[in-house]
DOTITOR-249787 format. One record per residue (C-alpha): residue number from 1; x, y, z. Coordinates in nm, 3 decimals, decimal comma, always signed. Layout:
<rs>
NUM X Y Z
...
</rs>
This chain:
<rs>
1 +1,532 -1,435 -1,995
2 +1,673 -1,070 -1,946
3 +1,458 -0,816 -1,775
4 +1,569 -0,459 -1,689
5 +1,415 -0,213 -1,472
6 +1,544 +0,145 -1,494
7 +1,510 +0,523 -1,471
8 +1,578 +0,680 -1,798
9 +1,638 +1,049 -1,837
10 +1,733 +1,024 -2,213
11 +1,367 +1,087 -2,326
12 +1,318 +1,218 -2,677
13 +1,107 +1,536 -2,772
14 +0,945 +1,480 -3,115
15 +1,250 +1,231 -3,193
16 +1,526 +1,484 -3,084
17 +1,770 +1,402 -2,796
18 +1,628 +1,479 -2,467
19 +1,649 +1,814 -2,268
20 +1,774 +1,661 -1,929
21 +2,103 +1,683 -1,734
22 +2,135 +1,363 -1,507
23 +2,343 +1,271 -1,229
24 +2,329 +0,945 -1,018
25 +2,259 +0,935 -0,657
26 +2,532 +0,787 -0,428
27 +2,391 +0,439 -0,368
28 +2,103 +0,224 -0,505
29 +1,895 +0,326 -0,811
30 +1,825 +0,710 -0,807
31 +1,871 +0,986 -1,039
32 +1,847 +1,369 -1,026
33 +1,729 +1,530 -1,342
34 +1,761 +1,900 -1,447
35 +1,595 +2,071 -1,725
36 +1,878 +2,229 -1,959
37 +1,678 +2,556 -2,040
38 +1,463 +2,626 -1,712
39 +1,665 +2,473 -1,457
40 +1,395 +2,263 -1,279
41 +1,480 +1,963 -1,086
42 +1,319 +1,618 -1,103
43 +1,446 +1,360 -0,860
44 +1,361 +0,970 -0,909
45 +1,445 +0,686 -0,678
46 +1,344 +0,325 -0,749
47 +1,370 -0,009 -0,548
48 +1,324 -0,356 -0,696
49 +1,230 -0,632 -0,459
50 +1,313 -0,999 -0,613
51 +1,491 -1,325 -0,476
52 +1,678 -1,345 -0,799
53 +2,030 -1,195 -0,848
54 +2,081 -0,872 -1,040
55 +2,337 -0,612 -1,175
56 +2,326 -0,241 -1,170
57 +2,377 -0,093 -1,502
58 +2,440 +0,258 -1,620
59 +2,449 +0,465 -1,915
60 +2,498 +0,856 -1,948
61 +2,146 +0,935 -1,833
62 +2,005 +0,600 -1,747
63 +2,040 +0,353 -1,434
64 +1,877 +0,037 -1,330
65 +1,869 -0,328 -1,247
66 +1,918 -0,594 -1,476
67 +1,804 -0,954 -1,415
68 +1,941 -1,258 -1,621
69 +1,795 -1,578 -1,539
70 +1,645 -1,916 -1,656
71 +1,275 -1,930 -1,587
72 +1,164 -2,212 -1,377
73 +0,803 -2,164 -1,251
74 +0,746 -1,819 -1,150
75 +0,944 -1,494 -1,094
76 +0,811 -1,212 -0,909
77 +0,921 -0,840 -0,888
78 +0,800 -0,568 -0,681
79 +0,899 -0,231 -0,802
80 +0,856 +0,078 -0,635
81 +0,925 +0,434 -0,771
82 +0,925 +0,782 -0,580
83 +0,956 +1,099 -0,791
84 +0,973 +1,476 -0,643
85 +1,003 +1,781 -0,830
86 +1,129 +2,127 -0,785
87 +1,023 +2,390 -1,025
88 +1,239 +2,665 -0,877
89 +1,549 +2,466 -0,911
90 +1,646 +2,541 -0,541
91 +1,648 +2,204 -0,361
92 +1,925 +2,000 -0,556
93 +2,064 +1,833 -0,245
94 +1,752 +1,755 -0,046
95 +1,522 +1,672 -0,339
96 +1,721 +1,335 -0,428
97 +1,729 +1,244 -0,062
98 +1,378 +1,288 -0,028
99 +1,278 +1,066 -0,310
100 +1,521 +0,808 -0,160
101 +1,376 +0,821 +0,186
102 +1,005 +0,820 +0,043
103 +1,077 +0,467 -0,095
104 +1,133 +0,325 +0,274
105 +0,786 +0,446 +0,383
106 +0,583 +0,368 +0,082
107 +0,356 +0,065 +0,066
108 +0,418 -0,250 -0,120
109 +0,201 -0,351 -0,408
110 -0,069 -0,547 -0,212
111 -0,114 -0,232 -0,005
112 -0,089 +0,013 -0,281
113 -0,356 -0,216 -0,496
114 -0,602 -0,201 -0,199
115 -0,555 +0,181 -0,191
116 -0,599 +0,231 -0,571
117 -0,904 +0,031 -0,585
118 -1,057 +0,220 -0,278
119 -0,973 +0,546 -0,460
120 -1,127 +0,457 -0,798
121 -1,427 +0,311 -0,639
122 -1,493 +0,635 -0,460
123 -1,406 +0,843 -0,791
124 -1,660 +0,641 -1,000
125 -1,948 +0,655 -0,718
126 -1,902 +1,038 -0,741
127 -1,855 +1,112 -1,117
128 -1,992 +0,823 -1,327
129 -2,217 +0,893 -1,630
130 -2,447 +0,586 -1,692
131 -2,603 +0,526 -2,026
132 -2,817 +0,252 -2,120
133 -2,889 +0,145 -2,474
134 -2,568 +0,277 -2,619
135 -2,260 +0,068 -2,528
136 -2,014 +0,241 -2,731
137 -2,091 +0,602 -2,599
138 -2,097 +0,423 -2,253
139 -1,766 +0,295 -2,313
140 -1,651 +0,620 -2,456
141 -1,768 +0,878 -2,187
142 -1,602 +0,652 -1,915
143 -1,273 +0,675 -2,124
144 -1,307 +1,054 -2,117
145 -1,382 +1,075 -1,738
146 -1,075 +0,849 -1,655
147 -0,838 +1,067 -1,868
148 -0,962 +1,386 -1,735
149 -0,897 +1,260 -1,366
150 -0,570 +1,121 -1,469
151 -0,444 +1,439 -1,622
152 -0,562 +1,690 -1,344
153 -0,727 +1,647 -1,018
154 -0,580 +1,967 -0,841
155 -0,282 +1,804 -0,681
156 -0,079 +2,128 -0,749
157 -0,208 +2,475 -0,850
158 +0,119 +2,536 -1,014
159 -0,015 +2,287 -1,299
160 -0,268 +2,354 -1,593
161 -0,442 +2,105 -1,855
162 -0,225 +2,072 -2,163
163 -0,416 +2,022 -2,490
164 -0,286 +1,678 -2,501
165 -0,261 +1,601 -2,124
166 +0,015 +1,394 -2,032
167 -0,041 +1,162 -2,324
168 +0,150 +1,287 -2,612
169 +0,408 +1,555 -2,757
170 +0,169 +1,768 -2,989
171 +0,132 +2,139 -2,862
172 +0,425 +2,041 -2,649
173 +0,229 +2,045 -2,338
174 +0,087 +2,403 -2,366
175 -0,220 +2,477 -2,215
176 -0,477 +2,723 -2,410
177 -0,797 +2,918 -2,343
178 -1,000 +2,576 -2,386
179 -0,904 +2,514 -2,007
180 -1,151 +2,776 -1,878
181 -1,419 +2,749 -2,125
182 -1,421 +2,359 -2,201
183 -1,225 +2,194 -1,900
184 -1,333 +2,391 -1,619
185 -1,717 +2,284 -1,612
186 -1,622 +1,926 -1,549
187 -1,418 +2,026 -1,237
188 -1,691 +2,287 -1,118
189 -1,927 +2,005 -1,075
190 -1,678 +1,691 -0,971
191 -1,400 +1,857 -0,798
192 -1,434 +2,232 -0,692
193 -1,112 +2,268 -0,518
194 -0,924 +2,158 -0,859
195 -1,143 +2,403 -1,038
196 -1,022 +2,666 -0,800
197 -0,669 +2,560 -0,844
198 -0,700 +2,598 -1,216
199 -0,782 +2,967 -1,167
200 -0,491 +2,989 -0,909
201 -0,251 +2,902 -1,194
202 -0,365 +3,200 -1,359
203 -0,315 +3,420 -1,051
204 +0,028 +3,269 -1,019
205 +0,104 +3,373 -1,383
206 -0,028 +3,719 -1,344
207 +0,327 +3,884 -1,351
208 +0,372 +3,720 -1,680
209 +0,051 +3,835 -1,826
210 +0,125 +4,183 -1,716
211 +0,461 +4,177 -1,905
212 +0,286 +4,059 -2,207
213 +0,044 +4,340 -2,218
214 +0,358 +4,568 -2,185
215 +0,470 +4,397 -2,498
216 +0,179 +4,453 -2,658
217 +0,190 +4,859 -2,580
218 -0,102 +4,785 -2,334
219 -0,176 +4,819 -1,970
220 -0,300 +4,539 -1,733
221 -0,268 +4,184 -1,810
222 -0,296 +3,962 -2,135
223 -0,304 +3,619 -2,086
224 -0,088 +3,401 -2,348
225 -0,250 +3,186 -2,608
226 -0,029 +2,895 -2,540
227 +0,196 +2,834 -2,235
228 +0,346 +2,612 -1,971
229 +0,439 +2,853 -1,711
230 +0,267 +3,195 -1,796
231 +0,501 +3,295 -2,078
232 +0,366 +3,326 -2,424
233 +0,492 +3,012 -2,624
234 +0,299 +3,067 -2,939
235 +0,528 +3,181 -3,213
236 +0,266 +3,272 -3,457
237 +0,208 +3,644 -3,415
238 -0,151 +3,625 -3,556
239 -0,263 +3,396 -3,268
240 -0,016 +3,545 -3,005
241 -0,111 +3,910 -3,058
242 -0,479 +3,915 -3,201
243 -0,651 +3,671 -2,996
244 -0,776 +3,817 -2,679
245 -0,987 +3,510 -2,582
246 -0,724 +3,371 -2,333
247 -0,771 +3,701 -2,125
248 -1,156 +3,697 -2,143
249 -1,145 +3,324 -2,106
250 -0,975 +3,368 -1,759
251 -1,242 +3,646 -1,656
252 -1,506 +3,411 -1,775
253 -1,351 +3,132 -1,557
254 -1,352 +3,339 -1,262
255 -1,743 +3,441 -1,345
256 -1,839 +3,078 -1,395
257 -1,636 +2,954 -1,067
258 -1,812 +3,229 -0,870
259 -2,149 +3,155 -0,999
260 -2,126 +2,792 -0,907
261 -1,930 +2,822 -0,576
262 -2,021 +3,171 -0,437
263 -1,663 +3,183 -0,313
264 -1,645 +3,531 -0,183
265 -1,284 +3,458 -0,037
266 -1,140 +3,364 -0,372
267 -1,275 +3,686 -0,520
268 -1,125 +3,896 -0,250
269 -0,782 +3,689 -0,246
270 -0,736 +3,630 -0,602
271 -1,019 +3,697 -0,859
272 -1,079 +4,073 -0,821
273 -0,723 +4,151 -0,891
274 -0,713 +3,939 -1,206
275 -1,033 +4,081 -1,313
276 -0,907 +4,450 -1,284
277 -0,590 +4,359 -1,456
278 -0,785 +4,196 -1,756
279 -1,032 +4,493 -1,773
280 -0,700 +4,742 -1,777
281 -0,582 +4,513 -2,081
282 -0,922 +4,525 -2,247
283 -0,976 +4,902 -2,190
284 -0,626 +4,972 -2,328
285 -0,648 +4,740 -2,626
286 -0,996 +4,872 -2,726
287 -1,070 +5,185 -2,937
288 -1,356 +5,434 -2,982
289 -1,495 +5,468 -3,319
290 -1,623 +5,802 -3,481
291 -1,972 +5,746 -3,360
292 -1,888 +5,700 -3,004
293 -1,910 +5,317 -3,012
294 -1,609 +5,104 -2,820
295 -1,463 +4,779 -2,955
296 -1,159 +4,595 -3,106
297 -0,988 +4,639 -3,415
298 -0,734 +4,393 -3,573
299 -0,823 +4,067 -3,367
300 -0,889 +3,706 -3,425
301 -1,180 +3,551 -3,253
302 -1,243 +3,181 -3,176
303 -1,275 +3,116 -3,560
304 -0,912 +3,138 -3,663
305 -1,015 +3,134 -4,028
306 -1,068 +3,513 -4,001
307 -0,770 +3,722 -3,887
308 -0,726 +4,109 -3,856
309 -1,077 +4,154 -3,833
310 -1,277 +4,438 -3,654
311 -1,531 +4,412 -3,391
312 -1,549 +4,042 -3,380
313 -1,855 +3,964 -3,196
314 -1,717 +3,696 -2,955
315 -1,424 +3,961 -2,855
316 -1,662 +4,244 -2,808
317 -1,924 +4,065 -2,604
318 -1,691 +3,875 -2,374
319 -1,513 +4,217 -2,325
320 -1,845 +4,378 -2,222
321 -1,914 +4,103 -1,995
322 -1,577 +4,101 -1,849
323 -1,628 +4,479 -1,768
324 -1,985 +4,414 -1,615
325 -1,835 +4,124 -1,402
326 -1,560 +4,351 -1,256
327 -1,790 +4,608 -1,158
328 -2,030 +4,353 -0,996
329 -1,721 +4,201 -0,797
330 -1,628 +4,571 -0,691
331 -1,940 +4,658 -0,550
332 -1,955 +4,308 -0,376
333 -1,618 +4,369 -0,232
334 -1,590 +4,746 -0,171
335 -1,679 +4,743 +0,197
336 -1,413 +4,484 +0,259
337 -1,101 +4,585 +0,425
338 -0,880 +4,407 +0,132
339 -1,075 +4,619 -0,124
340 -0,858 +4,941 -0,049
341 -0,539 +4,728 -0,025
342 -0,607 +4,593 -0,384
343 -0,699 +4,941 -0,532
344 -0,384 +5,092 -0,380
345 -0,155 +4,801 -0,507
346 -0,288 +4,841 -0,844
347 -0,286 +5,212 -0,850
348 -0,645 +5,269 -0,972
349 -0,933 +5,479 -0,863
350 -1,313 +5,537 -0,935
351 -1,212 +5,690 -1,276
352 -1,103 +5,353 -1,405
353 -1,439 +5,183 -1,291
354 -1,615 +5,486 -1,455
355 -1,424 +5,413 -1,779
356 -1,520 +5,053 -1,798
357 -1,875 +5,107 -1,732
358 -1,891 +5,348 -2,008
359 -1,711 +5,095 -2,250
360 -1,933 +4,829 -2,146
361 -2,252 +5,045 -2,221
362 -2,120 +5,163 -2,549
363 -1,956 +4,828 -2,673
364 -2,030 +4,786 -3,044
365 -2,234 +4,473 -3,089
366 -2,329 +4,385 -3,445
367 -2,677 +4,260 -3,377
368 -2,969 +4,296 -3,606
369 -3,309 +4,250 -3,430
370 -3,477 +4,204 -3,743
371 -3,309 +3,861 -3,819
372 -3,181 +3,826 -3,483
373 -2,847 +3,754 -3,609
374 -2,498 +3,852 -3,462
375 -2,248 +3,945 -3,747
376 -1,947 +3,740 -3,658
377 -1,716 +4,053 -3,744
378 -1,744 +4,391 -3,938
379 -1,778 +4,281 -4,306
380 -1,826 +3,917 -4,247
381 -2,180 +3,920 -4,435
382 -2,002 +4,075 -4,737
383 -1,750 +3,783 -4,759
384 -1,745 +3,532 -5,068
385 -1,970 +3,237 -4,968
386 -1,822 +2,902 -5,026
387 -2,016 +2,568 -5,019
388 -1,831 +2,384 -4,756
389 -1,985 +2,048 -4,895
390 -1,815 +2,106 -5,248
391 -1,476 +2,095 -5,092
392 -1,301 +1,753 -5,173
393 -1,244 +1,536 -4,871
394 -0,879 +1,496 -4,969
395 -0,837 +1,878 -4,900
396 -0,892 +1,817 -4,531
397 -0,734 +1,925 -4,306
398 -0,718 +2,257 -4,502
399 -0,423 +2,386 -4,300
400 -0,222 +2,118 -4,483
401 -0,350 +2,148 -4,818
402 -0,478 +2,533 -4,869
403 -0,251 +2,845 -4,850
404 -0,340 +3,069 -4,557
405 -0,478 +3,349 -4,751
406 -0,695 +3,115 -4,945
407 -0,855 +2,993 -4,616
408 -0,905 +3,359 -4,502
409 -1,089 +3,501 -4,795
410 -1,429 +3,362 -4,764
411 -1,713 +3,293 -4,518
412 -1,611 +2,947 -4,407
413 -1,538 +2,905 -4,040
414 -1,331 +2,669 -3,857
415 -1,517 +2,630 -3,528
416 -1,783 +2,815 -3,345
417 -1,742 +3,178 -3,292
418 -2,078 +3,362 -3,243
419 -2,220 +3,033 -3,120
420 -1,954 +2,987 -2,867
421 -2,064 +3,313 -2,657
422 -2,422 +3,193 -2,713
423 -2,327 +2,886 -2,537
424 -2,110 +3,045 -2,280
425 -2,370 +3,322 -2,175
426 -2,680 +3,097 -2,259
427 -2,880 +3,273 -1,998
428 -2,840 +3,617 -2,185
429 -3,020 +3,511 -2,494
430 -3,367 +3,373 -2,603
431 -3,407 +3,052 -2,782
432 -3,498 +3,230 -3,095
433 -3,168 +3,409 -3,113
434 -2,969 +3,089 -3,071
435 -3,184 +2,904 -3,338
436 -3,153 +3,214 -3,600
437 -2,763 +3,197 -3,540
438 -2,725 +2,833 -3,540
439 -2,902 +2,786 -3,857
440 -2,672 +3,049 -4,026
441 -2,349 +2,976 -3,888
442 -2,361 +2,580 -3,888
443 -2,382 +2,539 -4,245
444 -2,052 +2,768 -4,294
445 -1,858 +2,564 -4,039
446 -1,616 +2,291 -4,143
447 -1,546 +2,186 -3,765
448 -1,162 +2,170 -3,826
449 -1,123 +2,166 -3,457
450 -1,207 +1,877 -3,231
451 -1,394 +2,132 -3,023
452 -1,618 +2,222 -3,256
453 -1,891 +1,929 -3,277
454 -1,963 +1,945 -2,901
455 -2,080 +2,300 -2,884
456 -2,286 +2,275 -3,200
457 -2,440 +1,936 -3,049
458 -2,520 +2,136 -2,719
459 -2,694 +2,406 -2,905
460 -2,869 +2,189 -3,133
461 -3,018 +1,988 -2,858
462 -3,144 +2,308 -2,702
463 -3,321 +2,426 -3,014
464 -3,498 +2,119 -3,095
465 -3,263 +1,965 -3,358
466 -3,243 +1,634 -3,176
467 -3,098 +1,445 -3,477
468 -2,830 +1,678 -3,535
469 -2,749 +1,701 -3,163
470 -2,705 +1,320 -3,159
471 -2,505 +1,327 -3,520
472 -2,239 +1,581 -3,351
473 -2,240 +1,379 -3,056
474 -2,109 +1,096 -3,218
475 -1,779 +1,234 -3,257
476 -1,756 +1,338 -2,886
477 -1,666 +1,042 -2,682
478 -1,489 +0,837 -2,932
479 -1,285 +1,085 -3,100
480 -0,953 +0,902 -2,956
481 -1,068 +0,558 -2,900
482 -1,145 +0,516 -3,258
483 -0,894 +0,769 -3,375
484 -1,119 +0,944 -3,602
485 -0,861 +1,229 -3,695
486 -0,614 +0,970 -3,752
487 -0,354 +1,150 -3,515
488 -0,405 +0,974 -3,178
489 -0,025 +0,910 -3,185
490 +0,020 +1,284 -3,098
491 -0,193 +1,245 -2,796
492 -0,540 +1,246 -2,664
493 -0,764 +1,563 -2,738
494 -0,802 +1,633 -2,371
495 -1,019 +1,972 -2,421
496 -1,242 +1,760 -2,635
497 -1,252 +1,495 -2,409
498 -1,393 +1,744 -2,133
499 -1,630 +1,874 -2,418
500 -1,762 +1,518 -2,451
501 -1,881 +1,528 -2,076
502 -2,033 +1,886 -2,133
503 -2,212 +1,734 -2,435
504 -2,394 +1,488 -2,231
505 -2,451 +1,711 -1,915
506 -2,493 +2,046 -2,090
507 -2,619 +1,907 -2,400
508 -2,893 +1,624 -2,327
509 -2,915 +1,692 -1,954
510 -2,978 +2,067 -2,039
511 -2,749 +2,205 -1,750
512 -2,676 +2,551 -1,747
513 -2,472 +2,735 -1,509
514 -2,394 +3,059 -1,605
515 -2,710 +3,216 -1,451
516 -2,801 +3,309 -1,100
517 -2,950 +2,957 -1,044
518 -2,850 +2,629 -1,174
519 -3,085 +2,517 -1,458
520 -3,192 +2,164 -1,600
521 -3,396 +2,094 -1,903
522 -3,313 +1,715 -1,975
523 -3,395 +1,515 -2,284
524 -3,298 +1,182 -2,396
525 -3,179 +1,076 -2,735
526 -3,391 +0,847 -2,918
527 -3,137 +0,547 -2,909
528 -3,103 +0,568 -2,549
529 -3,318 +0,404 -2,296
530 -3,215 +0,577 -1,979
531 -2,903 +0,785 -1,859
532 -2,776 +0,924 -1,547
533 -2,494 +1,177 -1,430
534 -2,387 +1,322 -1,101
535 -2,301 +1,669 -0,996
536 -2,189 +1,835 -0,686
537 -2,345 +2,182 -0,638
538 -2,260 +2,398 -0,350
539 -2,185 +2,097 -0,143
540 -2,486 +1,885 -0,246
541 -2,453 +1,568 -0,429
542 -2,719 +1,551 -0,692
543 -2,790 +1,250 -0,922
544 -2,979 +1,335 -1,240
545 -3,170 +1,028 -1,411
546 -3,361 +1,068 -1,733
547 -3,574 +0,785 -1,893
548 -3,810 +0,786 -2,194
549 -4,074 +0,936 -1,941
550 -3,930 +1,074 -1,644
551 -3,673 +1,275 -1,474
552 -3,564 +1,194 -1,125
553 -3,345 +1,428 -0,942
554 -3,192 +1,281 -0,611
555 -2,949 +1,349 -0,326
556 -2,780 +1,178 -0,041
557 -2,894 +1,460 +0,198
558 -3,216 +1,666 +0,259
559 -3,012 +2,008 +0,240
560 -3,231 +2,222 +0,024
561 -3,110 +2,327 -0,308
562 -3,293 +2,568 -0,542
563 -3,291 +2,476 -0,924
564 -3,461 +2,562 -1,228
565 -3,621 +2,246 -1,392
566 -3,760 +2,328 -1,734
567 -3,773 +2,701 -1,629
568 -3,971 +2,635 -1,314
569 -3,817 +2,688 -0,969
570 -3,798 +2,387 -0,744
571 -3,664 +2,296 -0,415
572 -3,472 +1,972 -0,397
573 -3,390 +1,796 -0,072
574 -3,365 +1,409 -0,116
575 -3,564 +1,352 -0,428
576 -3,771 +1,511 -0,701
577 -3,965 +1,370 -0,997
578 -4,112 +1,533 -1,314
579 -4,243 +1,416 -1,629
580 -3,988 +1,438 -1,917
581 -4,087 +1,699 -2,182
582 -4,076 +1,564 -2,520
</rs>
């Protein structure tokens, strides 16, 4: 037999030669890699323990140990690998030494196995979702939760969550606005420090966002549609220049984090500065019409089938809420010593806050109180209608089979747009508004985004369309396990995986976290016998268990927590039971 264990820096990217320069350590199996374009260092050292003889082998970018032997009984190999990274590219010499030294103090296999078991047992005890009566989705949601933890757990605030996580090359590792709108909720209720670190990433990349705003002839900070390190990586101008939702998404993430955590220190040290800079960008990017209304021209909302539109309702509403939250935080912090430092640093005065208050008050919202509909953008209702059921299945995905202009010239939508802000700010809208807009826009949506079904399922559950909610949910937990889209080889749909967790907790659990008080309104799918999920809310562990007849809230401590259950205020200490509303 021949077995080789190595460190290989000749990895391919989309089949092309790797982008690493590599040099070997002085002794043993170790490599220092350097990225060719950005100059980042990655040091790796390995140690293989075995009683068998071996030879060290080297290629241009690979080094390892090769064993040749005749198998007689059992052969045991114990391999340890240590990896250190330096993104600034300043620690060339000490980095490889640190990796080599780390091998000497790292535990062996038996100790590492014990530690790993303890780690995962603790993790599942805190985050598991239980489903009785649906083994496929039980397996599916645990698959999703596992990959969320594997991909990101707040180890380094210099990281974000790529659309494919660490599992594939599609999107080249880039993070999108999905991080704040789809991924953040899981971490808010399972790992609050990791949620904070996701927002710290945006603070660390604020200089790049300021630069991007200047490139667009605007002020403040414009966050990129796709990024690894804060720089705009999207080469499609209609997305990179017209989509404002990365910036409003960051503002929403700060808003959502604060609503859940009440972390005033974060607002003081990071959040307020980001909110002000995003608001400066939104104020400079928006324009006033002849009737004295404020809004946004030539934009693209979440529905990427409509571009260069005016007054996209999602864009306008998120900008309005960003302005209002910036003002709320200003009032919260203005007696703090750091407030004046931030104001002086940014070079703004009270005139700026008066301007965003006026812009928020005069924001143009295309809402008809008679129909309770929001028009997706100016002129959307006049677009030619297309029956999406008449499109041959062989035409999907449309991006691969239709020209761009053919996609753009009708009322078909790719993913939730109006429905998206009705979900994000659920507490702002009555049930009747959600129902009217769901019934209008859902038949026009082709769900050509893996993020689309979950939001539709959550809203369908809220407005009482239980069969539709369950039908949309069927895509959620097993999208990658069953390879529904036939593209799992490109990597897992990480933000869709996060949406699957939301689909259960926000959809069937009825959790709403955008208001002043955490709210629950559980229901149970007909095919389930029981389900349960866990959240941590302001330091209190809460378990929500739902059966066909009862909702049981329990906690491992008696510290009181004020919640809304079916709209009624309750105080949860150790346990609270209520009848399930049918």
